[in-house]
C-alpha positions in Angstrom: 87.4 8.5 28.8 86.4 4.9 29.2 86.1 2.8 26.1 83.3 0.3 25.5 84.4 -2.7 23.8 81.9 -4.9 21.9 82.3 -8.5 21.6 82.5 -9.6 18.0 79.4 -11.3 16.6 79.7 -15.0 16.5 80.1 -16.8 13.2 77.0 -18.8 13.6 74.8 -15.8 14.5 76.1 -13.8 11.5 75.4 -16.8 9.2 71.9 -17.1 10.6 71.2 -13.4 10.0 72.5 -13.6 6.5 70.3 -16.7 5.9 67.1 -14.9 7.1 67.9 -11.9 4.9 68.4 -14.1 1.9 65.1 -15.9 2.6 63.2 -12.6 3.0 64.7 -11.3 -0.3 63.8 -14.5 -2.1 60.2 -14.3 -0.7 59.8 -10.7 -1.8 61.2 -11.6 -5.3 58.7 -14.5 -5.6 55.8 -12.3 -4.5 56.8 -9.5 -6.8 57.2 -11.9 -9.6 53.7 -13.5 -9.0 52.1 -10.1 -8.8 53.8 -9.0 -12.0 52.6 -12.1 -13.8 49.0 -11.6 -12.6 49.1 -7.9 -13.7 50.5 -9.0 -17.1 47.7 -11.6 -17.5 45.0 -8.9 -17.2 44.0 -7.1 -20.4 45.2 -3.7 -19.1 48.2 -1.7 -19.8 50.4 -0.1 -17.2 49.1 3.4 -18.0 45.6 2.1 -17.6 46.4 0.7 -14.2 47.9 4.0 -13.2 44.8 5.9 -14.2 42.6 3.4 -12.4 44.5 3.8 -9.1 44.5 7.6 -9.6 40.7 7.6 -10.0 40.3 5.5 -6.9 42.4 7.9 -4.9 40.4 10.9 -6.2 37.0 9.2 -5.5 38.1 8.3 -2.0 39.1 11.9 -1.4 35.8 13.2 -2.7 33.9 10.8 -0.5 35.8 12.0 2.5 35.3 15.6 1.6 31.5 15.0 1.1 31.2 13.2 4.4 32.9 16.1 6.2 30.7 18.6 4.4 27.6 16.7 5.3 28.4 16.6 8.9 29.1 20.3 8.8 25.6 20.9 7.1 27.0 22.4 3.9 24.6 20.6 1.5 21.5 21.8 3.6 22.8 25.3 3.7 23.4 25.3 -0.1 19.9 23.8 -0.6 18.3 26.5 1.5 20.1 29.3 -0.3 19.1 27.8 -3.6 15.5 27.7 -2.5 15.6 31.4 -1.4 17.0 32.4 -4.7 14.2 30.5 -6.5 11.6 32.1 -4.3 13.0 35.6 -5.1 12.7 34.7 -8.8 9.0 33.8 -8.3 9.3 30.0 -7.9 7.2 29.6 -4.8 3.8 28.1 -4.1 1.0 30.7 -4.8 -1.7 28.5 -6.4 -3.1 25.0 -5.8 -5.0 23.2 -8.6 -7.1 20.2 -7.6 -8.7 17.6 -9.9 -10.5 14.3 -9.5 -12.8 15.4 -6.6 -16.4 14.5 -7.3 -18.0 13.3 -4.0 -15.8 14.5 -1.2 -15.5 18.0 0.2 -12.9 19.6 -1.9 -12.1 22.1 0.9 -10.5 19.2 2.9 -8.0 18.8 0.1 -7.0 22.5 0.1 -6.6 22.4 3.9 -4.0 19.7 3.6 -2.1 21.5 0.9 -2.2 25.1 2.0 0.5 24.5 4.5 2.8 24.8 1.5 1.5 28.3 0.6 4.4 30.8 -0.1 7.0 28.0 0.3 9.8 28.0 -2.2 9.2 25.3 -4.8 12.5 23.4 -4.2 11.6 23.0 -0.5 8.1 21.5 -1.1 8.3 17.8 -0.1 5.8 16.2 -2.5 5.7 12.9 -0.7 4.8 14.6 2.6 1.9 16.4 0.9 0.7 13.2 -0.7 0.9 11.4 2.7 -1.3 14.1 4.3 -3.8 13.7 1.6 -3.9 9.9 2.0 -5.0 10.4 5.6 -8.4 11.7 4.3 -11.0 8.9 4.4 -12.2 9.6 0.8 -8.8 9.5 -0.8 -7.7 6.2 -2.3 -4.7 7.7 -4.0 -3.2 11.1 -4.7 -0.6 12.5 -7.1 1.2 15.8 -6.3 3.4 17.6 -8.8 4.9 21.0 -9.4 3.8 23.2 -12.3 6.5 25.9 -12.4 6.7 28.6 -11.6 4.1 28.8 -8.8 1.5 26.0 -8.9 1.0 22.7 -7.1 -1.1 20.2 -9.1 -3.1 17.7 -7.0 -4.9 14.7 -8.7 -7.2 12.9 -6.4 -8.5 9.3 -6.8 -11.6 8.9 -4.7 -12.9 5.8 -3.0 -16.2 4.6 -4.4 -19.2 4.5 -2.0 -20.6 1.1 -1.9 -23.0 0.6 1.0 -24.2 2.0 4.3 -23.0 0.4 7.5 -25.2 0.5 10.5 -23.2 1.3 13.7 -24.4 1.9 17.2 -26.2 5.3 17.0 -25.2 6.2 13.4 -25.0 5.2 9.8 -21.7 5.3 8.0 -21.0 5.3 4.2 -18.4 2.7 3.3 -16.5 1.6 0.2 -16.4 -2.0 -1.2 -13.5 -2.9 1.2 -15.4 -1.6 4.3 -13.4 1.6 4.7 -15.5 4.3 6.4 -16.0 7.4 4.2 -18.3 9.7 6.2 -21.5 9.6 8.3 -24.7 9.6 6.4 -28.3 10.5 7.4 -31.1 8.0 7.2 -32.7 10.0 4.5 -29.6 10.0 2.3 -29.1 6.3 3.0 -32.4 5.3 1.4 -31.9 3.2 -1.7 -28.4 2.1 -0.7 -27.4 -1.4 0.5 -27.6 -1.5 4.3 -25.1 -3.7 6.1 -25.4 -4.6 9.8 -24.5 -7.0 12.4 -21.5 -7.4 14.8 -18.3 -7.8 12.8 -20.1 -6.9 9.5 -17.6 -4.2 8.6 -14.8 -6.8 8.3 -17.0 -8.8 5.9 -18.0 -6.1 3.4 -15.6 -7.2 0.8 -16.6 -10.9 1.2 -20.2 -9.9 0.9 -19.5 -8.2 -2.4 -18.0 -11.4 -3.8 -21.0 -13.3 -2.5 -23.5 -11.0 -4.3 -21.4 -11.1 -7.5 -22.2 -14.8 -7.7 -25.9 -13.8 -8.5 -25.7 -10.4 -10.2 -29.4 -10.5 -11.2 -30.4 -10.4 -7.5 -28.1 -7.5 -6.5 -30.5 -4.7 -7.4 -33.3 -6.3 -5.4 -31.4 -6.7 -2.1 -32.1 -4.0 0.4 -30.0 -5.1 3.4 -27.6 -7.8 4.5 -27.1 -8.9 8.2 -24.0 -10.7 9.4 -25.4 -13.3 11.8 -23.4 -15.0 14.6 -20.1 -13.9 12.9 -20.5 -16.8 10.4 -23.3 -16.3 7.8 -25.6 -13.8 6.0 -29.3 -13.0 6.0 -30.3 -11.1 3.0 -33.5 -8.9 2.9 -35.0 -8.0 -0.4 -36.7 -4.7 -1.2 -40.0 -6.6 -0.9 -39.3 -7.3 2.8 -38.6 -11.0 2.2 -35.7 -12.5 4.0 -33.3 -15.1 2.6 -31.1 -17.1 5.1 -27.9 -18.4 3.6 -25.6 -21.1 5.0 -22.3 -20.3 6.5 -18.8 -20.7 5.0 -18.3 -21.5 1.3 -21.9 -22.7 0.9 -23.2 -19.1 0.8 -22.5 -18.4 -2.9 -23.8 -21.8 -4.3 -27.0 -21.4 -2.2 -27.5 -17.9 -3.5 -27.1 -19.1 -7.1 -29.6 -21.9 -6.5 -32.1 -19.5 -5.0 -31.7 -17.2 -8.1 -32.6 -20.3 -10.3 -35.6 -21.1 -8.0 -36.8 -17.5 -8.2 -36.6 -17.7 -12.0 -38.8 -20.8 -11.9 -41.3 -20.0 -9.2 -41.1 -16.1 -8.8 -40.3 -16.3 -5.1 -39.3 -12.6 -4.8 -42.6 -10.7 -4.5 -44.5 -13.9 -3.9 -46.2 -15.3 -0.8 -43.2 -16.6 1.1 -41.9 -14.0 3.6 -38.8 -16.0 4.5 -36.7 -18.5 2.6 -34.2 -20.7 4.5 -31.4 -22.2 2.4 -29.2 -23.4 5.3 -30.0 -27.0 4.7 -28.2 -28.4 1.6 -30.5 -29.2 -1.3 -33.6 -27.8 0.4 -35.4 -24.4 0.4 -37.8 -24.1 3.4 -40.4 -21.4 2.9 -42.4 -19.6 5.5 -45.5 -17.6 4.8 -47.4 -15.1 7.0 -49.4 -17.7 8.7 -46.7 -20.3 9.1 -45.0 -22.8 6.8 -46.0 -22.5 3.2 -48.1 -25.3 1.8 -45.2 -26.5 -0.4 -41.6 -27.2 0.4 -39.4 -27.0 -2.7 -36.2 -28.8 -3.4 -33.3 -26.8 -4.9 -33.8 -28.5 -8.2 -37.1 -26.7 -8.5 -39.5 -29.6 -8.0 -42.2 -29.5 -5.3 -42.4 -32.0 -2.5 
């Protein structure tokens, strides 16, 4: 058999290898010493560090197990079985109790909730039921809760009817923000504030703030017309019309008109139209044309 002879390692190569080994050993010693000093500086004992790392390992294992179980659908299966057990024990929806309904049709509320009939209580998604209720025009807010063993409690917060909006071919009841509530007949609309004009629905809330500037006049206003998408004409229950300026000048002009009315009894008087669009002037028109007097906003006659 042939023999393989190896050439002895050179002295220089052997010395270089020993040098690298010594450097690596020294580096490990320095690193280990630095780590030991850092660990010693912290206010924890060695046993506490061992417990900490043990807890980390256990937590990581549990997280991995939970992730695998979630992908396998184990939590959902367990939830379904729990719900079935609760249903067999009588914990399922058999009754719905509604409160807070005064103006809207209560049957609409029951229609949105009866989808949960006979469903196990643990499977009822309260947020989903609430969202279905919020789709109803009259519902401003809704609270849904379980009353064990078999009742769903629904508390409704209704929107407040504010005025009647005239739309092409129909009248619509709206709240103070202009949200449509339900169609309304002309007979039922009598006595309510009528709002009309292209784009008026978007200005209902702003109209409310305008009328709040002169609260004494509010009960006397029959209708408000949004003109040219920039200003309001107000019609009183006497049939008289008040033209207000556009923009921020509307509220001050209305307040000044209220002061003039207190001094000269314009509402119910001879003028059929009062034009406040010119600053510091109130132009009056009677049945036969301009009224004999033109009054300044300070209440004096020209």
